[in-house]
N, C-alpha and C positions, 0 to 999 in steps of 0.2 A: 503493500499499500504506499508506503515511503517513497518507493521509487515510481509508483504511478502518479502520486500526487504529492511531490516533496513539500517538506516543511518551509523551504525558502521562498516558496510561493507568496506565503502569507505575511512574510516579514514587513514589507514596506507597504502593506495595503492601508488605504485611509480607514480611520473608526468606522465611516459611514459604511464602506464596503464590507468591513468585517461583520458590521451588526446586520448589513444586508444578506450576507454568507450564512449568518447564524440563523436567521429568519427562514431563508429558503431551504436549508439543510434539515431544519426541523420539519418543514411541510412534506419535503421528499422522504424524511425518515419514517413519518406516520405513514405514507402512501406505500413505500415499500414494506412497511409491517402488514398492512392490510392485505396486500397482495401475498405476501408470505403464510400469514396466519388462514386466510380463506383457501389458497390452494392446498396448503397442506392439510387441513381438515377435509376438503373435499377429496383430496388424494387418500388419506386414509379410508374415508367411506365407499369410495369407489373400489379400491384394492380389499376392501374387508380388513385391514388393519388396524390395531387399536391406536388411537390418536397419540396416547402416550408414546408410543413405539416411535411414530413419524417425529414427533418432538425430541426423543432421545437421541436420534439416529441424524436423520436429514435435515431437521431443522437446526439442530446442534451443531452439525457440521458447518453450516452456513454461518452462524453465530458466533462461533468460535473463530472464525477465519482472523479476524484481528488479533486476537492474543497469540495466535500461530505465527502469523506474519510479523508482529514484532519482536516475539522471542527468537524466531529463525534468523531474522534479519540481524538482530542485536547479536547473536552467537557468531554468524558469519562476518560481522564487521569489528570483532573482539571486545564486543560489550557484553559478553556472556553472562555477567552475574546478573543481568536485568531479567534473563528468562526465568530462572526460578522464581524470584519475587513476583513476576507478572502473571505467571501462571497461577501460582497460589494465591496471590491476591485476587485474581479471578474468582476462584473458587470460592474465596470468602465473600466478595461481593454479589457472587450469584445466589449463594445458599443464604447469607445473612440479610442483605438488601433486597435482592429481588424476589426470592420467595417468600420472605418475612413481609415484604409489602403486599404480595399476592393474598397471603394469610389474612392480613389486617383487611383488605379491601372487601374479599367474599371469602365462603367456606369453599375450599378446593375439593374436588372430587378425588375419589380413590380408585384404584384397580389393584385390588388386593393380590391378585397372582403375579402382576408385573412388577407392581412397586416394590414390593417385599424383595424381588431378584435383583431388580435395577439398583435398588437402594443398597443393598449389600456390595454390590460392584462398586457403586460411588465410595462406599466407605472403605472397602477392601484395597480400591487402587490408592486412596490417600494413606491408609496405612502402611502400604507397601513403600509410598515414597519416602514419608517419614522415617520409617525404620530404615530405610536406605541410606538417607542423609545422615540421622545419627549414627548408625554402625559405621559408614565411611569416615564421619568426623572423630568418632573414637579411636579409629585406627590410624588415620593419616593426621589428624589435627588442623590445622589452619591451612594444609596443602590439599585438603579433601575436594575432590569434583566428582561430580556424577559422568562416570565415563561412558564413550560410545556405546561400549555393549549393554549397558543399561539402557541408552536410548533405545536401541534396536530391540531389546526386552519388551520394554513398553510398547513399541509399534506392533510386536507381534501379540502382545495381549490386547491391544486395540482391534487386529483384524478378528481375533477370538470373540471379542466382545461383542462386534457388530454382528457375526455368525450366530452367535449364542442369541442375541435379541431377536432375529428374524425368527428362529426356532421357537422361541417363548412366545412370539406374537401368533404364530401358528397354533400352538397350544391353547392358547387363550382362545383363540376362535373357536377351536374344536369344544373346549369347555363351555362357552358362551352359546353355542348353537345347540348344545344339549341341556341348557337351562340350569347349569350346575353353579354358575358364576352371576351374582347379580351385581349391576353396577349401579353405585348410588348416585343420586343427583341427575340421572339419565333424563328424567322428564324434562327436566330445566335445560339441558345442553341441546340434545337432537332437535327439539324444535325449534330453538333460536338457529340453530345451523342449518335447518332445511329451508328456512323461510327465506334467507337472503338470496339474490341472484346468482351470486358466486361467479367463478370463471369456468369457462366452458370444462365439459366433463371427461374430455379423454385423458389418460393417465400421461401421456406424453406432454399434452398441452399444460395439463396442470404440474407436472415435473417442471416444465420451462419456465411457468409463470412463478413456481416457487424459488427456482435459480435466480431469476430475474429480480424478485423481490428481496431475497436475500444479499444480492451484489447491491443493489439500491440502500438497503440497510448500511451495509459495511462502508460505502461510500459516504454516504451521508454523515454517518456516525465519525468518519475520518475527518471531514470537512468542518463538522460541528466543533469537534473537541481541538483540531487545529487552530480554528478562528479564535475560539475562546481561549485556549493557552496564550496566544500573542497578546490578546487584551489584558490578560492577568500578569503577564510578564511587563506589559506597560505599566501597570497598576502598582509594580514592583512587589508582587507576590513572591516570597522565596523559592527558588527552584526546587530546593527538596521536599517543601510543602505541595507543589505541585505535581511532582513526581509520585507522592505518596498518596495523593487523593485524586486529581484529576485525571492522570494516567490510567492509573488503574481503575477508576470508574469510568473513564473513556473506552477501554478495551472490552469493557462488560456493558457498554450502553445497547450494543443490538439485544442482547437477551432481555435486558430492562424493557425497550419498547416493544419488542415481540411478545414478552410477558403481559404487559400491561394492555397491549392490543388484543391479545387471546382472549383476556377477560372481557373486556368492551364488547368483543365481537361474539362472546357467547362459547368460547371453547378454553376454558380454564384448564383442562387436562393437558392443553399444549404447553401451557407454563410449566407444569409439574415435571413432565417429560424432558422439556427444554432444559430445565435447571439440573435435572440429574443427568442427562446426557452431556450438558456443557461441562460439568465436574469431572466426568470420568474422561473427556476428550482433553481437559485443560491438563491434566496428568498425563494421559497415556500417549494423546496426539502432540500436544504443544510441548511438553517437557520431550518425549520421546525424539520429536522432530530436531528441537534445538540441541539435543545431546548428540545425535547423530552429525550435526553441523560442526559442533565443537564441545570439548569439555567443559561442564557448567560447573564454576566453583561455588563451593557452599558457604563459604567465609571469604568476607571482603578484606583481605589483608592488608589493603592501603589505607584503611581507615585506622586512625589511633584510638578512638574511643572504643572501649571493650564491648559495650552494648551495641553500638552500631556496627561494630565489625561482625558480629554474631547475631545481627538482628533477625535474620533468616530463622536461625535454630531457636532463637530465645523469644520471638514475638511471633513471627508470621505462621510457621509450621504449629506452635500451640495453638494458636488462634483457630487456624483451619481445623484442627482435630476436634478443639471444643465445640466449634459450630456444627460439626459434622455429628458430634454425639450428641448435641442437643436435636439436630434433624433427625437422627435414627430415633429417639425417644419420640419424637412427633410422628414418624411413620408407624412407629409401634403402638401407640394410641389411635392413631387415624384409622389403622386397618381393622381395629375392634369397634370403633365410633363410625366407621363407614364413611368419615369426611375429617380433613383437616379443618381445625376449629381457628376463629380469628385470634384467639388468645396466643396462639403459638408462635405467632409473628412477632410478638413482643421481645422475647429473648435473643431473638435471631436478629431484629434490627439493632437492639441495644448491644450487642455483641460487635456488631459491624460499626455504629458509631463510636463506640469506646476504642475499638482498633485503630479507626481512621485518627482520633484524637491523639491516641499515645504516639502513633507515626508522626503526626505533625509536630506534637510537643518534642519529641526525640530529634526532630530534624532541625527544628530552632536551636536546640540546645548545641547542635555540633557545627551549625552553619556559622 
């Protein structure tokens, strides 16, 4: 994305032009999200695949493109330390902010058969990353890196995850056709989904519209964040605060917009699938691809402050694990209650806000 629309293009633009870009990118962002959500839900109905699976695979692949682009290009250009923080920060934003906000807005639906399995893959991939990082750090100390063989392992696991997801969706379809699995909140979701005109019904057309919508979302997000970042720098907002908040939020903006749009358009199950799938892809796809490009340092040895030097180990990984443990508890209760309750969003959003504040405070302390 940086090579397609370089940051240098925005540096000398007038304030009014930047504000215009912000306004236009926000409109195209919402338009692309509408296309993506409607085509994804229509494609799921057309193929008989649960929407949560479409959200966890195809939609997530599109919305995690910014994280993958940022991390892989950073690794290629010798700034590989950004890759781990960007991917883990996106997991925190996806689960804490986006899913948390979704819970606060509405009672999100539950697909018990798939959610339990997808949720364990999400949690297991995060545990694998954390165990790998802490293990390598305990052995190699400040010279520890996530090596290329680990990146290859993550990509192999990603391929297995995609294959298993398709098998799970087929099993779910068989169970639903036999009447053994009741979908909660279905009276609300299909009626809204079927009433809208939606895109043309051929699967190839729907997939094309989905991919175009994902591309519009990603491009609009990039233009929006670049424009806002330039304006923030002109207002002398510290660089480290921008990187800890705006950049991390910016790469998760597609998931946020798609999630909120899915609720607005009556397809909240897409938000659930997209968040879980995006978390899995941030670990297996983003970190895997970045580690193939270059070894990823776990500790920033160039920083003198010990907390800042090991902030990934001391703050980012623990926060990710805490949020996913809370999310795991929410899944456990939601499966029993047949819905995610609104109060579940409170601890998730609170964790995200505290995480951002700590990052900003620590950043100001070492700047």
